[in-house]
C-alpha positions in Angstrom: 50.1 99.1 53.2 48.2 96.0 54.3 48.7 93.0 52.0 47.7 90.3 54.5 44.7 88.9 52.9 43.8 85.5 51.4 45.1 85.4 47.8 43.2 82.2 47.0 39.7 83.8 47.5 37.8 85.3 44.7 38.7 88.9 44.4 37.1 92.4 44.9 34.4 93.0 47.5 30.9 92.8 46.4 28.8 90.0 47.6 25.3 90.1 49.0 23.7 86.8 50.1 20.9 85.7 47.9 18.2 84.4 50.2 20.2 85.6 53.2 20.3 88.9 55.2 23.6 88.3 57.0 25.7 89.8 54.3 23.7 93.0 54.4 23.9 93.0 58.1 27.6 93.2 57.9 27.2 96.6 56.3 24.5 97.9 58.5 25.5 97.1 62.0 28.1 98.9 64.1 31.8 98.1 63.6 31.9 95.1 66.1 28.9 93.6 64.3 30.6 94.1 60.9 33.7 92.3 62.2 31.5 89.3 63.2 30.2 89.1 59.7 33.3 90.0 57.8 33.4 86.6 56.1 30.3 87.7 54.1 32.5 90.2 52.4 34.8 88.6 49.7 37.5 89.5 47.3 36.6 88.7 43.7 38.3 89.6 40.4 41.6 91.1 41.6 44.4 90.4 44.1 43.6 93.5 46.1 42.5 93.7 49.7 38.7 93.2 50.4 36.4 96.2 50.2 32.8 96.8 51.3 30.0 95.4 49.2 29.2 98.7 47.5 32.7 99.2 46.1 33.0 96.5 43.4 33.2 96.6 39.6 31.9 93.0 39.3 28.8 91.3 40.7 29.1 88.5 43.2 26.6 86.4 45.2 27.6 85.3 48.7 25.6 82.4 50.2 26.3 81.6 53.8 27.0 78.0 54.7 24.1 78.1 57.2 21.7 79.3 54.5 22.7 76.4 52.2 21.6 74.0 54.8 18.1 75.4 54.6 17.0 73.2 51.8 15.4 69.9 51.3 17.8 69.1 48.4 20.0 66.1 48.6 23.2 67.8 47.4 24.9 71.1 46.9 23.4 71.6 43.4 19.8 71.6 44.6 20.7 74.1 47.3 22.4 76.6 45.0 19.5 76.5 42.4 17.2 78.0 45.0 19.7 80.8 45.9 21.1 81.9 42.5 18.5 82.6 39.7 21.1 82.4 36.9 22.2 79.0 38.1 20.4 75.9 36.8 20.7 72.1 37.3 19.2 69.4 35.1 18.2 66.0 36.5 18.8 63.3 33.8 16.7 60.3 34.7 17.7 58.0 31.8 20.9 59.5 30.4 23.9 57.2 30.6 26.7 58.8 32.7 24.8 62.1 33.1 22.5 60.2 35.4 25.4 59.8 37.8 26.6 63.4 37.9 24.1 66.2 37.2 25.4 68.9 34.8 24.9 72.6 35.8 24.6 76.0 34.1 25.5 79.5 35.0 24.1 82.3 32.8 22.8 79.8 30.2 26.3 78.4 29.3 27.5 74.8 29.7 28.7 73.4 33.0 32.3 73.5 32.0 32.1 77.3 31.2 32.1 78.1 34.9 35.4 77.7 36.8 35.0 76.1 40.2 37.4 76.8 43.1 37.8 75.5 46.6 39.5 77.9 49.0 40.5 79.9 45.9 42.2 76.9 44.2 41.1 75.3 41.0 38.9 72.2 41.5 39.4 69.2 39.2 36.9 68.0 36.7 34.6 65.0 37.1 35.5 62.0 35.0 31.9 61.8 33.7 31.1 63.6 30.5 27.4 64.5 30.0 26.8 62.8 26.6 23.1 63.5 26.9 23.3 66.7 28.9 20.0 68.4 28.2 20.9 70.5 25.1 23.2 73.2 26.5 25.3 70.7 28.4 25.7 68.1 25.6 29.3 66.8 26.1 30.1 69.1 29.0 32.8 67.9 31.5 32.6 70.2 34.6 33.6 69.5 38.2 31.3 67.5 40.4 30.0 70.1 42.9 27.6 67.6 44.5 30.5 66.0 46.5 30.9 69.2 48.5 28.6 69.1 51.6 27.1 72.3 53.0 28.3 71.4 56.5 31.9 71.9 55.4 31.3 75.4 54.1 31.7 78.8 55.6 30.3 80.4 52.4 30.0 80.1 48.6 31.0 83.0 46.4 29.7 83.2 42.9 31.3 85.7 40.5 28.8 86.4 37.7 31.3 87.8 35.2 33.9 86.4 32.8 37.3 86.0 34.5 39.5 83.9 32.3 42.2 86.6 32.3 42.5 86.2 36.1 41.8 82.5 36.6 42.3 80.8 33.3 40.3 78.4 31.2 36.6 77.7 32.0 35.8 81.1 33.5 33.7 82.3 30.5 30.4 82.4 32.5 31.9 83.1 35.9 33.6 81.6 38.9 32.3 79.8 42.0 34.5 79.6 45.1 33.6 77.2 47.9 35.2 78.5 51.1 35.7 75.8 53.7 35.1 76.3 57.4 38.2 77.3 59.5 37.0 77.2 63.1 39.4 75.8 65.6 36.8 74.8 68.1 33.1 73.8 68.3 31.2 71.8 65.8 27.9 70.3 64.9 26.2 67.0 64.0 22.8 66.7 62.3 20.4 64.1 60.9 18.0 64.9 58.0 15.3 62.6 56.7 12.7 63.2 54.1 10.7 61.8 51.1 8.6 62.9 48.2 4.8 63.3 48.5 4.4 60.3 46.3 6.0 58.2 49.1 9.3 57.4 47.4 12.7 58.9 47.1 13.4 58.5 50.8 16.5 60.5 51.8 18.7 60.2 54.9 21.7 62.5 55.5 23.9 62.4 58.5 26.6 65.1 58.6 28.9 66.7 61.0 31.7 69.3 61.5 34.3 69.7 64.2 37.0 72.4 64.7 40.2 71.5 66.5 43.3 73.4 67.5 46.4 72.5 65.5 49.1 73.4 68.0 48.6 76.8 69.7 48.8 78.7 66.3 46.6 76.8 63.9 43.3 75.0 63.3 42.1 71.7 61.9 38.5 71.6 60.7 36.9 68.4 59.5 33.5 67.6 58.0 31.7 64.5 56.9 28.5 63.6 55.2 26.8 60.2 54.8 23.9 60.1 52.4 21.5 57.4 51.1 18.6 58.3 48.7 16.1 55.8 47.3 15.1 55.9 43.7 11.9 57.5 42.5 9.4 56.4 39.9 7.3 58.7 37.8 6.4 56.0 35.4 3.4 54.7 33.5 3.2 51.2 31.9 4.2 51.3 28.3 1.4 50.3 26.0 3.6 47.7 24.2 4.4 46.0 27.5 0.8 46.1 28.6 -0.3 44.5 25.3 2.2 41.7 25.7 1.0 41.0 29.3 -2.6 41.0 28.1 -1.7 38.5 25.4 -0.4 36.1 28.0 3.3 37.0 28.4 3.7 36.4 32.1 7.2 37.9 32.3 6.2 41.5 31.9 7.0 43.9 34.8 4.6 46.7 35.7 6.0 49.2 35.0 8.3 47.7 32.4 10.8 50.5 33.1 11.4 52.9 35.9 11.6 56.6 35.0 12.9 58.7 37.9 15.8 59.6 40.1 18.6 57.1 40.5 19.3 55.2 43.7 22.2 56.6 45.7 23.9 54.3 48.2 26.6 54.8 50.7 27.5 58.3 49.6 30.3 59.3 51.9 32.3 62.5 51.9 35.1 63.7 54.2 36.6 67.2 53.9 39.5 68.6 55.9 40.8 72.1 56.1 44.1 72.9 58.1 45.9 76.1 58.7 49.0 76.9 60.8 50.7 80.2 61.6 54.4 79.7 60.9 55.4 83.0 62.5 57.2 85.8 60.7 53.8 86.6 59.0 53.7 83.4 57.1 51.0 80.6 57.1 50.8 77.0 56.0 47.5 75.6 54.7 46.2 72.2 53.5 42.8 71.0 52.5 41.3 68.1 50.6 38.6 65.5 50.4 37.7 61.9 49.9 34.3 61.1 48.4 32.7 57.9 47.2 29.2 56.8 46.2 27.3 54.1 44.3 24.5 55.2 41.9 22.1 53.0 40.0 19.7 54.3 37.4 17.6 52.9 34.6 17.5 52.6 30.9 14.7 52.1 28.4 12.7 48.9 28.0 13.7 46.5 25.3 10.6 45.0 23.6 11.0 41.2 23.1 9.4 41.4 19.7 10.9 44.4 18.1 14.2 45.6 19.7 16.7 45.8 16.8 19.9 43.7 16.8 18.6 41.8 19.9 15.1 40.4 19.2 14.6 41.3 15.6 16.4 42.6 12.5 13.3 43.7 10.5 11.3 45.9 12.9 9.5 43.0 14.5 8.2 41.2 11.5 10.3 38.1 12.5 12.5 37.2 15.4 16.2 37.4 15.1 17.1 33.7 15.5 20.7 32.6 16.1 22.0 29.7 14.1 24.7 27.7 15.9 25.7 25.7 12.9 26.0 28.8 10.7 28.4 30.3 13.3 30.5 27.1 13.1 30.7 27.2 9.3 27.8 24.9 8.4 24.8 25.8 6.3 21.9 27.8 7.8 19.2 25.5 9.1 16.9 27.6 11.4 13.4 28.4 10.3 11.8 31.8 10.4 9.8 32.7 13.5 7.0 35.4 12.9 7.1 38.1 15.6 4.2 40.3 14.5 1.8 38.4 16.7 0.3 39.2 20.1 2.7 36.8 22.0 5.5 35.1 20.2 6.1 32.7 23.1 2.8 31.0 22.3 3.4 30.3 18.6 4.3 26.8 17.4 7.2 28.3 15.3 8.8 29.8 18.4 8.3 26.6 20.4 9.8 24.5 17.6 12.8 26.9 17.5 13.4 26.5 21.2 13.3 22.7 20.9 16.0 22.8 18.2 19.4 22.8 19.9 20.9 24.4 16.8 18.7 27.5 17.1 18.1 30.2 19.7 16.7 33.7 20.4 17.3 36.2 23.2 13.7 35.5 24.3 15.0 32.4 26.0 17.0 34.6 28.4 14.6 37.5 28.7 11.2 36.3 27.5 9.4 39.5 28.6 12.1 41.8 27.3 14.4 43.7 29.6 15.3 47.0 31.0 19.1 47.4 31.7 20.1 48.9 35.0 23.0 51.3 34.6 25.2 52.0 37.6 28.5 53.4 38.7 30.9 53.8 41.5 32.1 57.4 41.7 35.3 58.2 43.7 36.6 61.7 44.1 39.7 62.7 45.9 41.8 65.9 46.2 44.6 67.5 48.2 46.0 71.0 48.2 49.0 72.2 50.2 50.7 75.6 50.3 52.2 78.5 52.2 51.6 82.2 52.0 52.6 85.4 53.7 55.0 88.4 53.7 58.5 88.2 52.2 60.7 90.3 54.6 64.1 90.2 52.9 65.9 89.7 49.6 64.9 90.6 46.1 61.2 90.2 46.8 61.1 92.0 50.1 57.8 93.7 50.9 55.9 91.3 48.5 53.1 89.0 49.6 53.4 85.5 48.2 51.2 82.4 47.8 52.8 79.1 46.8 50.7 76.0 46.4 50.3 72.6 44.7 47.1 70.6 44.1 46.2 67.2 42.9 42.6 66.0 42.1 41.3 62.7 40.9 37.9 61.5 39.8 37.2 57.9 38.9 33.9 56.6 37.5 33.5 52.8 37.3 30.5 51.7 35.2 28.4 48.6 35.4 25.3 47.2 33.8 22.8 44.7 35.1 19.8 42.9 33.6 21.1 43.1 30.1 23.2 40.9 27.7 25.7 40.8 24.9 23.5 39.3 22.1 26.5 38.4 19.9 27.5 35.8 22.6 24.3 33.9 22.2 22.8 32.0 25.1 26.3 32.0 26.8 26.1 35.7 27.5 26.3 36.9 31.1 23.6 39.4 32.3 25.8 41.5 34.5 28.8 43.4 33.2 31.6 45.6 34.4 31.9 48.0 31.4 35.1 49.9 32.3 36.2 53.2 33.9 36.9 56.8 33.2 39.7 58.4 35.3 40.3 62.2 35.4 43.6 63.3 37.1 44.8 66.9 37.4 47.9 68.4 39.0 48.3 72.1 39.5 51.1 74.3 40.7 50.6 78.1 41.5 52.9 80.9 42.6 51.4 84.3 43.1 52.9 87.6 44.2 51.2 90.9 45.3 52.5 94.3 46.3 51.2 97.8 46.6 53.0 100.8 45.1 52.5 104.5 46.0 52.4 106.4 42.7 50.6 109.4 43.8 47.0 108.2 43.4 44.3 108.2 46.1 45.6 104.9 47.4 48.3 102.4 46.5 48.4 100.8 43.0 47.9 97.1 43.6 50.2 95.0 41.4 49.8 91.2 41.3 51.5 88.6 39.1 51.7 84.9 39.0 52.6 81.6 37.3 50.4 78.5 37.0 51.4 75.0 35.7 48.8 72.3 35.1 48.7 68.7 33.9 45.4 67.1 33.0 45.0 63.4 32.0 42.0 61.3 31.0 42.2 57.6 31.1 39.9 54.9 29.7 40.1 51.5 31.4 38.8 48.6 29.5 35.8 46.7 30.8 35.5 42.9 31.2 35.8 41.0 27.9 32.2 40.0 27.7 31.1 43.7 27.8 32.9 44.5 24.5 33.6 41.2 22.7 32.2 40.5 19.3 30.9 37.0 19.8 30.3 34.3 17.2 26.8 35.6 16.3 27.8 39.2 15.5 27.8 38.3 11.7 24.2 37.2 12.1 23.1 40.7 13.1 23.3 40.4 16.8 24.4 43.5 18.7 28.1 43.5 19.9 28.9 44.3 23.6 26.7 44.8 26.7 23.5 46.2 25.3 22.6 49.7 26.4 26.2 50.7 27.3 28.9 48.8 25.4 32.0 48.2 27.4 35.3 49.9 26.6 37.5 47.6 24.5 41.3 47.3 24.5 41.4 49.4 21.4 39.9 52.4 23.2 41.7 51.9 26.5 44.6 54.2 27.3 45.7 57.5 28.9 46.0 60.9 27.2 47.8 63.8 28.9 48.0 67.6 28.3 50.1 70.2 30.0 49.9 73.9 30.0 51.4 76.9 31.8 50.2 80.4 32.4 51.5 83.9 33.3 49.3 86.7 34.5 49.5 90.3 35.6 46.7 92.1 37.5 46.5 95.8 38.3 44.1 97.7 40.4 44.3 101.5 40.6 42.2 103.7 43.1 42.7 106.8 40.8 40.5 109.0 43.0 38.3 108.5 46.0 35.4 107.8 43.7 37.0 106.1 40.7 38.5 102.5 40.7 40.1 101.1 37.6 41.4 97.5 37.1 43.1 95.5 34.3 44.4 92.0 34.0 46.3 90.1 31.2 46.9 86.4 31.1 49.0 84.3 28.7 48.4 80.6 28.6 50.2 77.9 26.5 49.0 74.4 25.9 51.3 71.6 24.5 48.4 70.3 22.3 46.9 73.3 20.5 49.0 76.4 21.1 48.6 79.5 23.2 46.1 82.3 23.9 46.3 85.7 25.5 43.3 87.3 27.2 42.6 90.5 29.1 40.0 92.1 31.4 39.2 95.7 32.2 37.0 96.9 35.1 35.8 100.2 36.4 33.7 101.4 39.4 32.6 105.0 39.9 30.8 106.2 43.1 28.5 109.0 42.0 27.3 109.6 45.6 27.7 107.8 48.9 24.7 105.7 48.1 25.0 105.1 44.3 27.8 103.7 42.2 28.2 102.4 38.7 30.4 99.5 37.5 31.4 98.0 34.2 33.7 95.3 32.8 35.0 94.1 29.5 37.0 90.9 29.0 38.0 88.2 26.6 38.1 84.6 27.6 38.6 81.1 26.4 37.7 77.5 27.3 40.1 74.8 26.3 38.6 71.5 25.2 39.1 68.9 27.9 41.4 65.9 27.3 38.3 63.8 27.8 36.3 65.6 25.1 39.2 65.1 22.7 39.7 61.4 23.4 36.5 59.8 24.9 34.8 56.8 23.4 31.2 55.8 24.3 28.1 54.0 23.0 24.8 55.5 23.9 21.1 55.0 23.3 19.1 58.0 22.0 15.5 58.5 21.0 14.6 59.9 17.6 10.9 60.2 16.8 10.2 57.7 19.5 12.6 55.1 18.3 15.6 53.8 20.3 18.8 54.4 18.3 22.3 53.1 19.1 24.8 55.9 18.6 28.6 55.6 18.8 30.6 58.6 20.1 34.2 58.6 18.8 37.1 61.0 19.2 36.9 63.8 16.5 40.1 62.5 14.8 39.0 58.8 14.8 38.5 57.4 11.2 34.8 57.1 11.8 34.4 60.7 13.0 36.8 62.0 10.4 34.8 60.4 7.6 31.8 62.5 8.7 33.8 65.7 9.1 35.5 65.4 12.5 38.6 67.6 13.1 41.1 68.4 15.8 39.4 70.5 18.6 40.4 74.1 19.3 39.5 76.4 22.3 36.3 78.3 22.5 36.8 82.1 22.6 34.6 84.7 24.3 34.1 88.4 24.5 32.1 89.8 27.4 30.7 93.2 28.3 28.9 94.0 31.5 27.5 97.2 33.1 25.6 97.8 36.3 24.8 99.8 39.4 24.9 99.4 43.1 22.5 101.4 45.3 22.5 101.4 49.1 20.3 103.5 51.4 19.8 102.6 55.0 18.5 99.0 55.2 17.9 98.7 51.4 20.5 97.3 49.0 20.1 96.9 45.2 22.3 95.7 42.4 21.4 95.7 38.7 23.8 94.2 36.2 23.4 93.7 32.4 25.8 91.4 30.4 26.6 90.2 27.0 28.7 87.1 26.3 29.7 86.2 22.7 31.3 82.7 22.3 32.8 81.7 19.0 33.9 78.2 18.0 31.7 76.8 20.7 32.5 73.2 21.6 29.8 70.6 22.1 28.8 67.1 21.1 27.5 67.1 17.5 24.0 66.1 16.6 23.6 62.5 15.5 24.9 61.8 12.0 23.3 58.8 10.3 25.7 56.0 9.3 24.2 55.0 5.9 24.5 51.5 4.3 26.3 52.9 1.3 29.1 54.1 3.7 29.7 50.7 5.3 32.4 49.5 2.9 34.3 52.8 2.9 34.3 52.7 6.7 35.5 49.1 6.7 38.4 50.2 4.4 39.3 52.8 7.0 39.4 50.2 9.8 36.0 50.8 11.4 34.8 47.5 12.9 31.2 46.4 12.2 29.9 49.7 10.9 26.6 47.9 10.0 25.8 47.8 13.7 26.2 51.6 14.2 23.0 53.5 13.5 24.6 56.9 14.0 27.8 58.7 15.1 28.5 61.8 17.1 31.8 63.6 18.0 32.9 66.8 19.6 33.3 69.8 17.3 33.8 73.6 17.4 30.8 74.1 15.1 28.7 77.0 16.3 28.8 80.5 17.7 26.4 82.0 20.3 25.6 85.3 22.0 24.1 85.3 25.5 22.5 88.5 26.8 21.0 89.0 30.2 20.1 91.0 33.3 20.6 90.3 37.0 18.7 92.2 39.7 19.4 91.5 43.4 17.7 93.4 46.2 17.8 93.0 50.0 16.0 94.7 52.8 16.1 94.1 56.6 13.9 95.4 59.4 12.3 94.7 62.7 8.9 93.2 62.3 6.5 91.2 64.5 8.9 91.3 67.5 11.8 89.8 65.5 14.3 90.3 62.8 12.9 90.2 59.3 14.8 90.0 56.0 13.5 90.3 52.5 15.5 89.2 49.5 14.6 89.2 45.8 16.6 88.2 42.8 15.7 88.1 39.1 17.6 86.9 36.0 16.8 87.4 32.4 19.0 85.3 30.1 18.6 84.8 26.3 21.0 82.9 24.1 21.0 83.3 20.3 22.9 80.9 18.0 24.6 83.2 15.5 26.1 80.6 13.1 26.5 76.9 12.9 27.5 74.0 10.8 24.3 72.3 9.5 26.2 69.0 9.1 26.8 68.6 12.8 24.3 71.0 14.5 20.6 70.1 13.9 17.7 72.5 14.0 16.5 70.8 17.2 19.9 71.3 18.9 19.7 75.0 18.0 16.3 75.3 19.5 17.4 73.6 22.7 20.3 76.0 23.0 18.1 79.0 22.5 15.0 78.0 24.3 15.9 75.0 26.5 16.1 77.0 29.7 13.7 79.7 30.9 14.5 83.2 29.8 13.0 84.5 33.1 13.9 83.2 36.5 13.2 84.8 39.9 13.2 84.1 43.6 11.7 86.0 46.6 12.6 85.1 50.1 11.2 86.2 53.5 13.1 85.2 56.6 12.1 85.8 60.2 13.9 85.0 63.5 12.7 85.3 67.1 14.4 84.1 70.2 13.1 80.5 69.9 11.8 80.2 66.4 13.2 80.9 62.9 11.5 80.5 59.5 11.9 81.3 55.9 9.6 81.1 52.9 10.8 81.3 49.3 8.9 81.6 46.1 10.6 80.4 42.9 9.5 81.6 39.4 10.4 79.7 36.2 9.4 81.1 32.9 8.4 79.3 29.7 11.0 76.9 28.1 11.3 74.4 25.4 10.8 70.9 26.9 12.2 67.8 25.3 12.6 64.2 26.3 15.7 62.1 25.9 17.2 64.6 23.3 14.2 64.0 21.0 13.4 67.4 19.5 10.8 66.2 17.0 7.3 67.5 17.4 6.5 64.0 18.8 8.7 64.4 21.8 8.9 68.1 22.6 6.8 71.2 23.2 6.9 74.7 24.9 6.3 74.3 28.6 4.3 76.7 30.7 5.8 79.0 33.4 5.5 77.7 36.9 5.9 78.9 40.5 7.1 76.7 43.4 7.4 77.4 47.1 10.0 76.3 49.7 9.8 76.8 53.4 11.5 75.8 56.6 10.7 76.4 60.3 13.2 75.8 63.1 12.7 75.6 66.8 15.7 76.4 69.0 15.2 73.9 71.9 18.2 75.3 73.7 21.6 76.7 72.8 22.7 73.4 71.4 19.7 71.7 69.8 17.7 72.9 66.8 14.7 71.0 65.4 13.6 71.9 61.8 10.9 70.9 59.4 10.4 72.0 55.8 9.8 71.3 52.2 10.7 72.1 48.6 7.9 72.6 46.2 5.4 72.6 49.1 2.3 73.0 46.9 3.4 70.1 44.7 3.6 72.1 41.5 3.6 69.6 38.6 6.4 69.6 36.0 5.4 69.8 32.4 3.7 66.5 31.4 4.5 64.5 28.3 1.8 64.4 25.7 -0.2 61.1 25.8 1.4 59.5 22.8 5.0 60.2 24.1 4.1 59.2 27.6 2.9 55.8 26.5 5.9 55.0 24.4 8.5 56.4 26.8 6.9 55.0 29.9 7.2 58.4 31.7 5.0 61.2 32.9 7.1 64.3 32.7 9.6 65.9 30.4 13.1 65.3 31.9 14.5 68.7 30.9 12.5 70.9 33.3 14.2 73.6 35.4 12.7 72.2 38.7 12.4 68.8 40.2 9.8 66.7 38.3 9.3 64.4 41.3 6.9 66.9 43.1 6.8 68.0 46.7 9.6 67.0 49.0 9.2 67.2 52.8 11.9 66.7 55.5 12.7 67.0 59.1 16.1 67.8 60.6 17.7 67.7 64.1 21.0 69.6 64.7 23.3 69.5 67.7 25.8 72.3 68.0 28.7 72.1 70.5 
């Protein structure tokens, strides 16, 4: 029996590279060639030894690290989108914290429904929660994949099947495993530069990798990436700002707000991967990363005549004028200043108010209105250490073990510029440090594997293990001015830094959850043609109890070329500690109007008053069936799936805080309820069924004097909301869940290599989808978007064995994203809907030079 294989990898061999021919080549070439490409074959879904790509009961995509580098994208997310049709990423231009970390989707489920592993070990979550996550991601808190540079990767393995019984919470949609390079010699360094066809969004990436010997029996592989990306602007001047400028207000910027990608500065990432042979068939391993970046995005323009609780309290009929004497207990003395005029700055009433030292308005600080700039510093660190190998003596003799411990930490520190705390009056600062979110996770794993001869075609593989995890989410208070209720709050002025209120002392603190899990995994080669598998996992949480889940798999080879596979599983996703305890203030758009919304924990008095309850885990039931066909140079997989999720967890739709509720809320201890337009909270308030089909095909041949590879992939994915709570889930949210992403998605790639030149061309198809802007699902701000096709390409010239020069582009033909209707575009100051499945910025072109040593 051979049990020497990496436990931490995803299990059961099946992967074929999407957009890559190398994985297929591993099957087609002679034995030595297959050995060279063996890393393209993975183990996914069980703890058994790897098999060939045609022998798997579960579907996996394998993307080689070199293939990932063939993209103009600025991070790992952009690269994966072009390789995996069921994988989607949403850019969020003006979306609070979601601007800083882009949420992702696999098979139409939220980003935290996909478990992310690095070298087979669970990756910690990001500290950012996507409060405006584009419908399906509302409130999702998944890992930050963008910190993983392609230069650090040997390959990416994507299991498109529920796997909670094997790996625990979050694996409802599937599992992604990022396998780090483990070379002990050689390396590379590269420089990439590019920009969009509009002349903005300039990107510079410098990355490198080096493999070193770690004594005579080990390796130390290190990678780095340094990235800077300029902001983009797909903006138009807002009509209200243009009218103010035409009326003589000389303080108006053009455009008044920037709608586009955020600016990314000093994005540095370092990854290390170390392994050492300890002798006696045992191995030590250690890997981890340090990543940090500064991100600055935009918010919506605040009109100096109409913005509520800042410039006006009556929709722009009059200015909101602060009375110093009234704040000190004296009688009110400030006169009314009409604001429904072309330019309030020119009126005698305004000028008289400014001349009176007892009166003021926010126009004196920002006479042309203002657009807050929202930014953050994101720091991500992790470290995993462990040992694995054969046990030779004692009670566990002949077992293979893997013992490891991991710690991961994500910190997001938020700031605001070009804004104010109106309740402080003219003494307000205009720059604020608004606080931090900190996510910290610790994990301990112990896994055992052994084969038993029970008279079947091959050994019964038996695996069992234990996992302990601790997850904490901490809110750190911002500076006092960012959350303080100043002396003018009682006069109707907004409290806290406007646009993103700082975290106050009452919300600061740390919440911790612990859980442990036990699992058993069996795999039985019953006959030469029939493989059966089963797994059961028990998991217990100290906050909401326990859960038991299972998975069954089968694969039957009808002929040497054709096999059928199927799986059935139950799963769960535990609510994160952040979702249960986070506090946030956000600005949403409803029918074109900016609305200040407060997000509170579901058990907070404010949330509880409107129906909030303690969160419980989501539960899922999955079925999948498919086939694998291999004939010569042709390889085809077809897989159908159904995923039913009950008690699905997400941020509720906005619930209006009505004036008649204000006193009741005060009695419950809610501060200043009159300044809260709406409230949201996390809730288990709807059920969905997601059904789909994946088709992946590869073909390789000799053509035009070189090696040619064809790769096609198609995904059909449809989600239906089966039931929901109408008090917390709006019709618009349901439509976004069901139609917010294309039902049809496909890619077709042609790659060609000669001695000196290599190239690839990829076509991407995106079907129709329901487009919205800033979570506004009214007819005013949404519509059905047309299907679209984009093209990517890259050509490389191998100058010599060490130097490669490349040029390429994404969306080469500059396919436009869906445009906002004229009315919405004017009010919002943007050109395109932000919820599209491909980059709204247009064509991106780049050049790259790589030196290999």
